[in-house]
C-alpha positions, 0 to 999 in steps of 0.5 A, a space after each residue: 654117276 648114273 651114266 658110269 653105272 649104266 656103262 658098267 652094268 651094261 657090260 655086266 648084263 651082256 658079259 655072256 655075249 662078250 665071252 662068245 664073241 670070238 667064237 661067233 666071229 670065227 664061224 663067219 665066212 666073210 668080212 662084211 658078216 663080221 662087221 655086221 656082227 660086231 656092229 650088232 654087238 655094239 648096238 646091243 651093249 649101247 641099248 642095254 646101257 641106255 635102258 639101265 640109265 633110263 630105269 635108274 633115272 626114273 627110280 631115283 628122280 621120280 618122287 611120286 614112285 618112291 614106294 617100292 610097288 609103284 616103282 616096280 610096276 613102272 620099271 616093269 612097264 618100261 622094261 617090257 616096252 624096251 624089249 619090244 623096241 629091241 626086237 623090232 630094231 633087231 629084226 630090221 638091222 640084223 639077220 641074227 635070230 637071237 631075239 627070242 632066246 632065253 638068254 635075251 629074256 634073262 638079260 632083260 629080267 636081270 636088268 629089270 630087277 637090278 635097276 628096281 632094287 638099285 633105284 629103291 635103295 638109292 631112293 631110301 638113301 635120298 629120303 634118309 638124307 632129306 630127313 637128316 637135313 630136315 632134322 638139322 634145319 629144325 635144330 638150326 631153327 630151334 637154336 636160332 629161336 633160343 638165341 633170339 629168346 636169349 637176346 630178348 632177355 635183355 629187354 624186360 628186367 635188364 631194361 628196368 634195372 638200367 632205367 633205375 641206374 640211369 635215374 640214380 645218376 640223374 638225381 646225383 647230377 652226374 652229367 658225364 656219367 649219365 651221357 656215357 651210360 646212355 651211350 653204352 645202353 644204346 650200344 647194347 640194344 643196337 647190338 641186340 637188334 643188329 645181331 639177332 639173325 647172325 650166327 657167327 660174329 668176330 670176337 671184337 664185336 662181342 667184346 664191344 658189346 661186353 664193353 657196353 654191357 659191363 659198363 652198365 653193370 659196373 655203374 649198377 654195382 659201383 666198385 664191387 664189380 670189375 672187369 679185366 679184359 686182356 685180348 690181343 688184337 690178333 685174336 679179335 678177328 676170330 669168329 664166335 657165336 653171337 651172344 656168347 658172352 651174354 649168358 656168362 654175364 647173366 650167370 655172374 649177376 644171377 648166381 652170385 652175391 655182389 657187394 662190398 663183402 663179396 667183390 666180383 672181379 671178372 677176367 677175360 682172356 685168350 689162352 694158348 689153345 685159342 679159347 676165350 676164358 671167362 673167369 670169375 670168383 664164386 659167391 653163392 647167393 644164400 637162396 640160390 638153388 638154380 642150376 646153370 642151365 636153361 637158356 644160359 650155358 646149355 643153349 650156349 653149348 648147343 650153339 657152339 656144337 652146331 656152328 663150330 662143331 666144338 664143345 665148350 669147357 666148364 670148370 668150377 674149382 677152388 671157388 673160381 668158375 671158368 668157362 672156355 669158349 673155343 674160337 
């Protein structure tokens, strides 16, 4: 890009010479003088192209001269040196004595100002882009830490609740259920350890995690909590942010009464818009004053916007709470 800009800007700088070229050639008497004049014209054009390329390169890539005054001084110094080199070469290769004219000085001044201003603008643009990338990186790291914090929510109260349920199964001497419970519990923690650094996972991985997680909850709440999961096999290869279903499960348990009088039937399916729908009836706890936010749905919404550039939808109508997750 800089090379293309240099050739275009070089033609802009010497355009007065381009208009005068035909008249200057008509005043020359011999063919050798015409060839020499055309050669000198080409040399002058290429010299300015090279100078513009060097000045732009210095202004754009020299991070130490990001500030305008320092870059201006460096550009002025290079331009002055280039003018001296141009004068010496011109006196050696041509008989033309236009090297000290006001037009030539004006061309070098325009070159200096054009490259300094263009380099400064490009440096500001590059700096702005760098800051935007840093902000995006910070957002990514922040959401990653929130995702890890969300995953770590499994560990404290969930772990002890699971142990209580496991001890109840052991006391009841329900060996088959105890072994299955241990297997599902290990699956939950295995997924937590293996997926904490991932961004997107296949839907089938989340469903396998949900299968283990919901088994533990069904044991905890006996027959008062049931799941109806109906996902076509063709949809399971679609991608979704990791731990998308965990906050939805957490909200159900945290914000609803689940007992024999308040049965909880959770439906999970994919609609025609390729959205994973997580639906459950609402049985508010009597002392529940917390909102569905914090490390739950708000973190989930942030991760969907960052990783998929899509928004989740939430509906709370007629006693049914639904969350729509785009795949």
